[in-house]
C-alpha positions in Angstrom: -46.8 -168.5 153.9 -45.6 -168.5 154.5 -43.7 -171.3 151.6 -42.6 -170.6 154.2 -42.8 -167.7 156.7 -38.8 -167.5 156.5 -39.2 -166.6 152.4 -42.7 -165.3 152.6 -44.4 -164.2 150.2 -46.2 -163.7 152.6 -44.1 -160.5 153.3 -46.1 -158.7 156.2 -42.4 -157.9 157.7 -44.0 -155.1 159.5 -47.7 -155.9 160.1 -46.7 -157.1 163.4 -48.9 -157.6 166.5 -47.3 -153.9 167.4 -48.7 -152.7 164.2 -47.1 -150.8 161.3 -49.1 -147.6 160.4 -47.0 -145.4 158.1 -48.7 -144.8 154.6 -45.3 -144.8 152.5 -46.3 -141.8 150.1 -43.5 -140.5 147.9 -42.5 -137.6 149.3 -39.7 -134.7 148.8 -36.9 -133.9 151.2 -37.3 -131.0 153.4 -34.7 -129.1 155.5 -37.0 -127.8 157.9 -36.0 -129.1 161.6 -39.4 -129.1 163.2 -38.7 -131.4 165.6 -35.4 -133.1 167.8 -35.3 -136.0 169.7 -33.1 -136.9 172.4 -32.3 -139.1 175.1 -29.6 -138.9 178.4 -26.9 -139.7 175.6 -27.4 -137.0 173.2 -29.2 -135.6 170.3 -30.7 -138.3 167.9 -30.1 -137.7 163.8 -33.3 -137.5 162.0 -34.3 -137.6 158.6 -37.4 -135.0 157.7 -39.6 -135.4 154.8 -42.8 -133.5 153.5 -45.9 -135.0 152.0 -48.8 -132.6 151.7 -50.5 -132.8 154.7 -48.3 -134.8 156.6 -44.8 -134.1 157.5 -42.6 -137.1 159.0 -39.4 -137.3 160.8 -37.3 -140.7 160.7 -34.4 -142.0 163.0 -32.9 -144.7 164.8 -34.0 -145.0 168.3 -33.2 -147.2 171.5 -35.3 -148.8 173.8 -36.3 -146.7 176.5 -37.3 -142.9 177.3 -37.0 -140.5 174.5 -37.8 -136.7 174.3 -39.6 -135.0 171.5 -39.3 -131.1 171.2 -41.2 -129.4 168.9 -39.8 -126.0 169.9 -41.7 -123.1 171.2 -42.3 -123.3 175.0 -40.7 -126.4 176.3 -39.9 -125.0 179.6 -42.8 -126.7 181.4 -43.1 -130.1 182.4 -43.0 -132.8 179.3 -46.3 -134.4 178.0 -46.6 -137.8 177.7 -46.7 -139.9 174.3 -47.4 -143.4 173.4 -45.8 -145.3 170.4 -48.7 -145.7 167.6 -51.3 -143.7 169.7 -52.5 -140.4 167.9 -51.6 -137.0 169.9 -54.2 -134.4 169.2 -53.0 -130.6 169.0 -54.3 -127.2 168.2 -50.8 -125.9 168.1 -47.4 -128.2 168.2 -45.1 -127.3 170.6 -43.4 -128.2 173.7 -41.7 -131.3 174.6 -43.3 -134.8 174.8 -41.6 -137.8 176.5 -42.0 -141.2 174.8 -41.4 -144.7 176.1 -40.3 -147.1 173.3 -40.4 -150.5 173.8 -37.6 -152.2 171.5 -34.9 -150.7 169.4 -35.5 -149.9 165.6 -36.2 -147.1 163.4 -39.3 -145.0 164.0 -41.3 -142.0 162.4 -42.6 -139.2 163.8 -45.5 -138.3 161.8 -47.3 -134.8 162.2 -50.7 -134.7 160.3 -52.2 -131.1 159.6 -55.3 -131.5 157.9 -58.7 -131.9 159.7 -58.0 -133.2 163.6 -54.4 -132.4 163.6 -52.2 -135.0 165.6 -49.0 -136.7 165.7 -47.7 -140.0 166.5 -44.9 -142.2 166.7 -44.7 -145.5 164.7 -41.9 -148.2 163.3 -40.6 -146.9 160.0 -41.7 -148.8 157.1 -39.4 -151.2 155.5 -37.8 -150.8 152.4 -39.9 -152.3 149.7 -38.2 -155.0 147.5 -39.4 -154.8 144.1 -40.0 -158.1 142.1 -36.7 -159.2 140.7 -35.8 -158.0 137.0 -35.0 -160.5 134.2 -30.9 -160.9 134.1 -29.2 -158.6 131.7 -28.5 -161.8 129.6 -32.1 -162.9 129.8 -32.6 -166.2 127.6 -35.5 -164.3 125.9 -32.5 -163.1 123.4 -33.0 -165.4 120.4 -29.2 -165.8 120.0 -29.5 -167.7 123.5 -31.5 -170.7 122.5 -30.3 -173.5 120.5 -32.5 -174.7 117.6 -33.7 -178.1 118.0 -33.7 -180.5 114.9 -36.7 -182.4 113.1 -34.1 -184.4 110.9 -33.5 -188.3 111.3 -30.5 -188.8 114.0 -28.8 -192.0 114.8 -28.4 -192.3 118.5 -26.2 -194.6 120.6 -27.8 -196.6 123.2 -25.6 -199.7 123.1 -24.6 -199.7 126.9 -28.4 -199.5 127.8 -30.4 -201.6 125.3 -29.1 -204.8 123.2 -29.0 -205.5 119.6 -32.1 -206.8 118.4 -34.1 -204.9 121.3 -36.9 -203.0 120.3 -37.1 -199.2 121.4 -39.9 -197.0 121.1 -39.9 -193.3 121.5 -42.5 -192.0 124.1 -43.2 -188.8 122.5 -43.9 -190.0 118.8 -44.7 -194.0 119.4 -42.8 -194.8 116.7 -40.2 -197.9 117.2 -36.9 -199.0 115.9 -34.7 -202.0 116.2 -31.3 -201.5 118.1 -28.6 -202.5 115.1 -25.0 -202.2 116.4 -25.7 -200.3 119.2 -27.8 -197.7 117.6 -31.1 -196.3 116.6 -32.2 -193.9 113.9 -35.3 -192.0 114.7 -36.9 -188.6 114.2 -37.8 -186.3 116.8 -41.8 -185.7 116.7 -42.4 -182.1 115.5 -43.6 -180.7 118.8 -40.9 -182.5 120.6 -38.3 -179.8 120.7 -35.8 -182.2 119.5 -36.4 -184.9 122.3 -36.3 -188.7 121.8 -37.4 -190.6 125.0 -36.5 -193.7 124.4 -38.0 -196.8 126.4 -38.1 -200.7 125.8 -41.3 -201.7 123.6 -41.7 -204.3 126.5 -41.4 -202.0 129.3 -43.1 -202.8 132.6 -44.3 -200.2 135.3 -41.7 -199.7 137.9 -42.3 -199.0 141.5 -42.6 -195.9 142.5 -40.2 -194.2 144.6 -40.0 -190.6 146.2 -36.6 -189.8 144.5 -38.3 -190.3 141.4 -41.6 -188.3 142.3 -43.2 -185.6 140.6 -45.1 -183.4 143.3 -47.7 -180.9 142.1 -47.9 -178.0 144.8 -51.3 -176.2 144.6 -52.0 -173.0 146.9 -55.6 -174.6 147.3 -57.3 -171.5 147.6 -56.3 -170.1 143.9 -56.2 -173.7 142.1 -60.1 -174.7 141.7 -63.6 -173.7 143.0 -65.5 -176.8 143.4 -68.1 -175.3 146.1 -69.2 -171.5 145.9 -71.2 -171.7 149.4 -68.2 -171.5 151.1 -66.4 -168.6 149.4 -66.8 -166.3 152.2 -66.7 -168.4 155.3 -66.4 -166.7 158.9 -67.6 -163.3 157.5 -64.4 -163.2 155.3 -65.4 -160.4 152.3 -63.7 -159.7 149.0 -62.1 -155.9 149.1 -63.6 -154.8 145.8 -60.2 -154.0 144.1 -57.4 -156.1 143.2 -58.1 -159.0 145.5 -54.7 -159.4 146.3 -54.6 -161.1 149.3 -58.4 -162.3 149.6 -59.9 -165.8 149.3 -60.8 -166.3 146.1 -62.8 -169.5 146.5 -60.5 -172.6 145.6 -61.2 -175.6 147.8 -60.7 -179.2 148.3 -63.9 -180.3 146.2 -62.3 -178.1 143.3 -58.7 -179.9 143.7 -60.6 -183.4 143.6 -62.4 -182.4 140.4 -59.2 -181.9 138.8 -57.2 -184.9 139.8 -57.7 -186.4 136.3 -56.2 -183.0 135.0 -53.1 -184.0 137.2 -53.0 -187.4 136.4 -52.9 -186.8 132.7 -49.7 -184.2 133.7 -47.8 -187.8 135.1 -48.4 -186.2 138.7 -47.7 -189.0 141.1 -48.1 -186.6 144.6 -50.1 -183.6 145.4 -48.9 -181.2 147.9 -51.4 -178.7 149.5 -51.2 -175.7 151.4 -52.2 -175.9 155.1 -56.0 -176.6 155.2 -56.5 -176.2 159.0 -58.8 -173.5 160.4 -57.0 -169.9 159.6 -57.4 -166.8 161.5 -60.5 -165.6 160.3 -60.0 -161.5 159.7 -57.1 -160.0 157.7 -54.1 -158.0 158.6 -52.5 -155.0 156.7 -50.7 -156.7 153.5 -47.2 -155.8 152.6 -44.8 -153.4 153.9 -47.2 -150.6 152.8 -50.5 -151.8 154.1 -51.7 -151.4 150.7 -53.9 -154.4 150.7 -56.2 -156.4 153.1 -54.5 -159.7 153.8 -56.5 -162.8 154.7 -54.6 -166.1 155.7 -55.8 -167.8 152.1 -52.3 -169.6 151.7 -52.8 -171.6 155.1 -49.9 -170.2 156.8 -51.8 -168.3 159.8 -53.0 -170.9 161.8 -55.8 -170.7 164.4 -57.2 -174.0 165.2 -55.0 -176.7 163.9 -57.9 -179.6 164.9 -60.4 -178.2 162.3 -60.2 -177.7 158.5 -61.0 -174.1 157.3 -64.6 -173.8 156.2 -63.3 -172.0 152.9 -61.3 -175.0 152.3 -63.9 -177.5 152.9 -65.3 -180.2 155.1 -63.8 -183.4 156.5 -65.9 -185.4 154.0 -64.1 -183.5 151.2 -60.7 -184.1 152.5 -61.6 -187.9 152.8 -62.8 -187.9 149.3 -59.7 -185.7 148.1 -57.2 -188.4 149.4 -59.5 -191.5 148.5 -59.7 -190.4 144.8 -56.1 -189.5 144.4 -54.9 -192.6 146.0 -57.3 -194.3 143.5 -55.4 -193.0 141.1 -51.7 -193.9 142.5 -51.4 -190.0 143.7 -50.2 -189.3 147.0 -50.9 -186.3 149.2 -48.7 -184.2 151.0 -49.9 -181.6 153.8 -48.1 -178.7 154.4 -47.5 -177.9 158.1 -46.3 -175.3 160.2 -45.1 -175.7 163.6 -43.0 -172.4 164.1 -45.9 -170.0 164.4 -49.6 -169.6 164.4 -51.4 -166.7 162.5 -51.2 -162.7 163.8 -53.9 -161.3 165.9 -56.8 -159.3 163.7 -59.7 -157.2 164.9 -62.1 -160.0 163.8 -60.5 -162.6 165.9 -60.2 -160.2 169.1 -64.0 -159.9 168.7 -65.0 -163.1 168.0 -62.8 -165.0 170.7 -62.8 -162.1 173.4 -59.0 -161.5 173.6 -57.0 -158.4 173.9 -58.0 -155.1 174.5 -58.8 -151.5 173.1 -57.2 -148.3 174.1 -59.7 -146.6 176.5 -62.3 -144.6 174.7 -61.2 -146.2 171.1 -64.3 -148.8 170.9 -66.3 -145.3 169.3 -64.0 -145.6 166.3 -64.8 -149.4 165.3 -67.7 -150.6 163.5 -70.6 -153.0 164.8 -68.5 -156.0 163.1 -64.3 -155.1 163.9 -63.3 -156.9 160.8 -65.5 -154.3 158.7 -62.9 -151.5 160.0 -61.7 -149.4 157.0 -58.8 -147.0 157.0 -59.0 -143.3 156.5 -57.5 -141.5 153.5 -54.5 -140.5 155.3 -54.3 -144.2 156.7 -53.1 -147.6 155.4 -54.5 -150.8 156.7 -52.1 -151.2 159.4 -53.4 -148.4 160.9 -55.9 -150.1 163.1 -53.1 -151.2 165.6 -53.4 -147.6 167.0 -56.3 -148.7 168.4 -55.3 -151.3 170.5 -54.1 -151.7 173.9 -51.1 -154.3 173.6 -50.6 -153.8 177.4 -54.2 -155.2 178.3 -54.6 -158.2 180.4 -56.9 -159.9 178.0 -54.0 -160.7 175.7 -53.7 -163.9 178.3 -57.0 -164.9 176.7 -55.4 -165.3 173.0 -52.3 -168.0 173.2 -50.7 -167.2 176.2 -47.3 -166.6 177.4 -46.7 -170.3 177.8 -47.5 -171.2 174.4 -45.8 -168.2 172.4 -43.2 -165.3 172.1 -45.1 -162.1 171.3 -43.7 -159.1 172.6 -46.9 -157.8 174.2 -48.3 -157.8 177.9 -46.6 -160.0 180.0 -45.4 -162.1 177.0 -41.8 -162.7 176.5 -40.3 -160.3 173.9 -38.9 -162.5 170.8 -35.5 -161.6 169.6 -35.7 -161.6 165.3 -34.6 -164.8 163.5 -31.4 -163.0 162.7 -30.2 -163.2 166.4 -31.9 -166.2 167.2 -32.9 -169.0 164.4 -35.0 -171.0 166.6 -36.3 -168.7 169.4 -36.6 -165.6 167.3 -39.7 -164.0 165.7 -40.1 -164.6 162.1 -41.6 -161.6 160.1 -43.1 -160.5 163.6 -45.4 -163.7 163.7 -46.1 -165.0 167.4 -43.4 -167.5 167.8 -44.3 -171.0 169.2 -42.4 -172.4 172.5 -41.5 -175.6 170.9 -38.2 -176.0 172.8 -40.3 -175.4 176.0 -40.3 -178.6 178.5 -43.1 -176.8 180.6 -46.6 -178.7 180.9 -49.3 -176.4 179.4 -52.8 -176.1 179.3 -54.9 -175.5 176.2 -55.1 -171.5 175.5 -57.8 -169.9 176.8 -59.4 -169.1 173.4 -59.3 -172.8 172.3 -60.8 -173.7 175.8 -63.7 -171.3 174.9 -64.0 -172.5 171.3 -66.9 -174.0 170.8 -66.2 -176.2 168.1 -62.8 -177.0 168.4 -61.3 -180.7 168.5 -58.7 -179.6 171.1 -58.8 -181.1 174.3 -56.4 -181.0 177.4 -53.5 -183.5 177.0 -51.6 -184.9 180.3 -48.1 -183.5 181.0 -47.9 -182.3 177.6 -45.7 -179.4 176.4 -46.4 -177.1 173.3 -44.5 -179.3 170.9 -46.5 -182.4 172.2 -49.8 -180.4 171.4 -48.7 -179.5 167.9 -47.3 -182.9 167.0 -51.0 -184.6 168.2 -53.0 -182.2 166.4 -51.2 -182.7 162.9 -50.1 -186.5 163.0 -54.1 -187.0 164.1 -55.0 -186.0 160.4 -52.7 -188.9 159.1 -54.1 -191.4 161.6 -57.6 -190.8 160.4 -57.4 -190.1 156.5 -54.1 -191.7 155.8 -52.1 -188.3 154.4 -48.5 -189.8 152.9 -46.3 -187.3 154.3 -45.7 -183.6 155.3 -44.0 -180.5 153.6 -42.6 -179.0 156.6 -42.6 -175.1 156.7 -39.9 -173.1 158.4 -37.8 -176.0 159.6 -34.6 -174.3 160.6 -36.6 -171.9 162.8 -37.3 -175.3 165.3 -35.3 -177.5 167.1 -34.3 -180.7 165.2 -35.8 -182.8 168.3 -39.2 -181.2 166.8 -39.1 -182.9 163.6 -37.5 -186.2 164.7 -40.8 -186.5 167.2 -43.0 -185.3 164.1 -41.5 -188.0 162.1 -42.0 -190.7 164.7 -45.4 -189.7 165.6 -46.4 -189.6 161.5 -45.2 -193.0 161.0 -46.9 -194.5 163.9 -50.5 -192.8 162.7 -49.8 -194.0 159.2 -49.0 -197.7 160.4 -52.4 -197.2 162.4 -54.3 -196.1 159.4 -53.2 -198.7 157.3 -54.0 -201.5 159.9 -57.5 -199.8 160.1 -57.6 -199.6 156.1 -56.0 -202.9 154.6 -58.0 -202.6 151.4 -56.7 -199.0 150.7 -53.8 -199.5 147.8 -52.3 -196.2 149.1 -50.3 -194.9 151.1 -46.9 -196.4 151.0 -45.6 -198.0 153.9 -43.2 -195.3 154.8 -44.1 -192.0 155.7 -42.6 -189.2 153.9 -41.3 -185.6 155.0 -39.7 -182.8 152.8 -38.5 -179.5 154.4 -38.1 -176.1 153.6 -35.0 -174.6 154.4 -34.0 -171.6 152.9 -31.4 -171.4 150.8 -30.8 -174.9 151.0 -29.0 -176.7 148.0 -27.9 -180.0 146.9 -25.9 -181.0 149.9 -26.2 -183.4 153.0 -26.9 -181.0 156.1 -28.3 -182.3 159.6 -31.7 -181.9 158.3 -31.4 -185.6 156.9 -30.8 -186.5 160.5 -33.9 -184.8 161.9 -36.5 -186.8 160.5 -36.5 -185.6 156.7 -36.3 -187.6 153.9 -35.4 -184.7 151.7 -35.3 -180.9 151.6 -36.0 -178.2 149.0 -33.4 -177.3 146.6 -33.4 -173.6 145.8 -30.4 -173.7 143.6 -32.1 -174.9 140.5 -34.6 -172.3 139.9 -32.2 -169.7 138.7 -29.3 -170.2 136.2 -29.6 -174.0 135.9 -33.2 -173.7 135.0 -32.2 -170.8 132.5 -29.7 -172.3 130.9 -31.3 -175.8 130.4 -34.4 -173.9 128.9 -32.0 -172.4 126.4 -30.1 -175.7 125.6 -30.8 -179.2 127.3 -27.0 -180.1 127.0 -26.3 -177.2 129.3 -27.8 -179.3 132.0 -25.2 -182.1 131.6 -23.1 -180.8 134.7 -26.0 -180.5 136.8 -27.6 -183.9 135.9 -24.3 -185.8 136.5 -23.8 -183.6 140.0 -27.4 -184.4 141.3 -27.1 -188.1 140.4 -23.7 -188.5 141.9 -25.0 -186.8 145.1 -28.2 -188.9 145.5 -26.3 -192.1 145.0 -23.1 -191.0 146.8 -21.3 -192.6 150.1 -23.8 -190.2 151.8 -26.6 -190.9 149.5 -29.5 -187.9 150.1 -32.6 -186.3 148.2 -33.7 -183.1 147.2 -37.0 -181.6 145.6 -36.2 -179.0 142.9 -38.9 -176.7 141.2 -38.8 -174.0 138.6 -41.3 -171.6 140.3 -42.8 -171.0 144.0 -45.1 -169.0 145.9 -42.0 -167.6 148.1 -39.8 -166.7 145.2 -41.0 -166.0 141.5 -42.7 -167.9 138.6 -40.6 -169.2 135.8 -43.2 -167.4 133.4 -42.9 -164.2 135.1 -38.9 -164.0 134.4 -39.3 -165.8 130.8 -42.2 -164.9 128.9 -40.9 -167.0 125.7 -43.2 -169.6 125.2 -40.3 -171.4 124.0 -38.6 -171.3 127.1 -41.7 -172.3 128.9 -42.3 -175.4 126.6 -38.7 -176.3 127.1 -38.6 -175.6 130.9 -40.6 -179.1 131.2 -37.4 -180.9 130.3 -35.3 -179.2 132.4 -37.5 -180.0 135.5 -39.1 -183.2 134.4 -35.5 -185.0 133.2 -34.3 -183.7 136.6 -32.7 -186.4 139.1 -34.2 -186.4 142.4 -37.8 -185.2 143.3 -39.4 -182.5 141.2 -42.2 -180.1 142.3 -44.6 -178.5 139.2 -45.8 -175.2 140.7 -49.5 -175.2 139.7 -49.5 -173.4 136.4 -46.1 -174.1 135.3 -47.0 -176.2 132.6 -49.7 -173.6 131.2 -47.8 -170.7 131.7 -49.7 -169.0 134.1 -49.1 -165.4 134.7 -47.9 -163.5 137.4 -51.0 -161.3 139.5 -51.6 -158.5 141.1 -49.1 -158.1 143.8 -49.1 -154.4 145.9 -46.0 -154.0 148.1 -45.6 -157.6 148.3 -43.4 -159.1 145.5 -44.6 -162.3 146.4 -48.4 -162.0 146.1 -48.4 -162.4 142.4 -46.9 -165.4 142.3 -50.3 -166.7 143.8 -52.7 -165.4 141.0 -55.7 -167.7 140.0 -55.1 -171.0 137.8 -55.6 -170.0 134.3 -58.1 -172.8 133.6 -60.1 -170.4 131.2 -57.2 -170.2 128.8 -56.6 -174.0 129.0 -60.6 -174.7 128.2 -60.0 -172.1 125.3 -57.1 -174.1 123.8 -54.8 -171.1 124.1 -52.2 -173.5 126.3 -52.6 -176.7 124.0 -49.3 -177.4 122.8 -47.2 -176.1 126.0 -49.6 -178.3 127.9 -49.2 -181.2 125.7 -45.4 -181.0 125.7 -45.5 -180.8 129.7 -47.9 -184.1 129.7 -45.9 -185.9 127.6 -42.7 -185.7 129.9 -44.8 -185.9 133.0 -46.2 -189.2 131.9 -42.7 -190.6 130.6 -41.1 -189.7 134.2 -44.2 -190.8 135.9 -43.9 -194.3 133.8 -39.7 -194.5 134.7 -38.6 -193.8 138.4 -35.2 -194.5 136.7 -35.2 -190.9 135.4 -35.6 -189.2 139.3 -34.2 -192.2 141.2 -31.8 -193.8 138.9 -28.2 -193.4 138.1 -27.1 -190.7 135.2 -24.6 -191.4 132.5 -24.0 -189.2 129.7 -23.6 -191.5 126.2 -22.5 -188.8 123.6 -22.3 -185.2 123.2 -23.5 -185.1 119.7 -26.5 -185.7 119.8 -26.6 -185.1 123.6 -27.5 -188.5 124.8 -27.7 -189.6 128.5 -29.2 -192.6 130.0 -30.7 -193.1 133.7 -30.9 -197.0 135.0 -32.7 -198.3 138.4 -33.0 -201.5 139.7 -36.5 -202.4 141.2 -38.4 -205.1 142.2 -39.7 -205.4 138.9 -36.3 -205.6 137.3 -34.1 -202.7 135.7 -35.9 -199.6 134.8 -33.7 -198.2 131.4 -34.3 -194.9 129.6 -32.4 -193.1 127.1 -32.9 -189.6 126.4 -31.4 -188.1 123.3 -31.5 -184.1 122.3 -31.0 -183.1 118.8 -29.9 -179.5 117.8 -29.9 -178.8 114.7 -26.7 -177.7 113.1 -25.8 -174.2 112.4 
């Protein structure tokens, strides 16, 4: 979502194409053994629970034939039961034969209220709660060093010459270097920081190693047009709106570009803007909310923009207006999987099938289906016939592995990282060398831009569709999702095609100051750290760094000098014998928010220096700079990281001091690519002082940063 599907927040771990129907009500253990299960190999151990009108027995089953015995008269022939399908009864006795499609943990669920029935479904996954703050939380006062507001003398002689004038960018105060030193007082709001640059500073060239990337979940950032908020018949749920569309769009993002520019941002990363599945699936492990593809990771048609996000004219305007402000645009792309099947899309595009006689249980518009009081949003799967021949009218078995009808049955990604199914999503066959035609539903989709390509594989189609947006609009690069789940050759091909498309755009638009010459790609590979891996040989210029968010960010917010080993290590690896680049972050849509873990305003303010003074590319997650709070999350702990941008608090002035601090540091980083791309050297321990220097076409970019800790 996925950031990624591999880490999603988007954790629909059991909202699969085969469905999950369990409601996960809290229960008490009951010793009554009201059903037994067996195979030719012997009895299957079961755990029994009782929850009011419903009883459940849970066990681990192997694929194949299973006999369920409810006692009573079991001498006659066993009746037949199917997974997911309700079996009505007046008195539940006797034996049933059940054929299970795959290994796993299953529940036998008996409902004894109105319309008594039983059915067998996959057992729910264990709900993962949002991580609790560490026991040594920096919220404790004794974990935070105090910043000095007294004059301090800083050694700068290794960077600035005697007689040279330097300026503290934070306060604007100037001082002359005498005997290799300057004496200055940190600004009252600077948290003890001096940001020193030459007074005659000239703007240095942009480099991705020094970039500040602002990541927005487009739907949750800014609503520029309300007339497209409910495209394709999508609807709010009238509850907590955990997984519904909230209205953010490309027009809204364009309106906020000056806000980003003031923050020092020089690249913006947007979630996939392509047309998503129109309907919803059950959200979270409990199916306790409707989950639409508001995040962009459940693609349907990669040749069209999703109407909720906007029009192609609005995409063109966004990119041009961003370029006019020297802001590059990165688009999130997914080649590992398309989106799930939904009731609404089945009806709209005429694929899949229902169990015989079950159409009567659906409303006129299938997407309006709602669960009964004893069901959840996974329960609609019981209506579907996953062996129906009309599943061929969906993506088709030549395009994806999905484990339904005659499609190949994928393993889990734990068994096969590249051909496995991630969160039970249909898995694109990007490794296949077979020539394929367009999927049937796209052949029949009136507004698609997809056309049959000669002698094209699945990978060829996806590469063509994604890079065509670069060719037409001058997108500067891709943030690539779920990279480790696709073969390296696919990424090499995507990078080559992306560069060619960018070259063609630049040739056709010679007056555009941006994009840059080189097409840039950054990989999401969970849980990659600051190491050189094979992904740097697979077309990627950088990999997302998952290490920094936890201990390093926390410790740096407590006291900036704690980060010296991190600064030194990152710089050494960025400039070593085999140089590399990573993109580090404080918060993300697939992990947690910094504000969620650290609600102390001082730490949220100081987090700016931990991130924006870091070597390498850095990523601000929307609202890091304004203390955006964790939102409603249901049984998916990641949904709350995608709350609406807190514009009301910003406009009311509630976040003024926090935001201004982030802006000062962000603008300083934007002025000086040496902060991210330069070589790091510690100059002094007290006050903690370091330098960053970088040779650029305009000359040497030089800065010195000092942090004055108050003496106890």
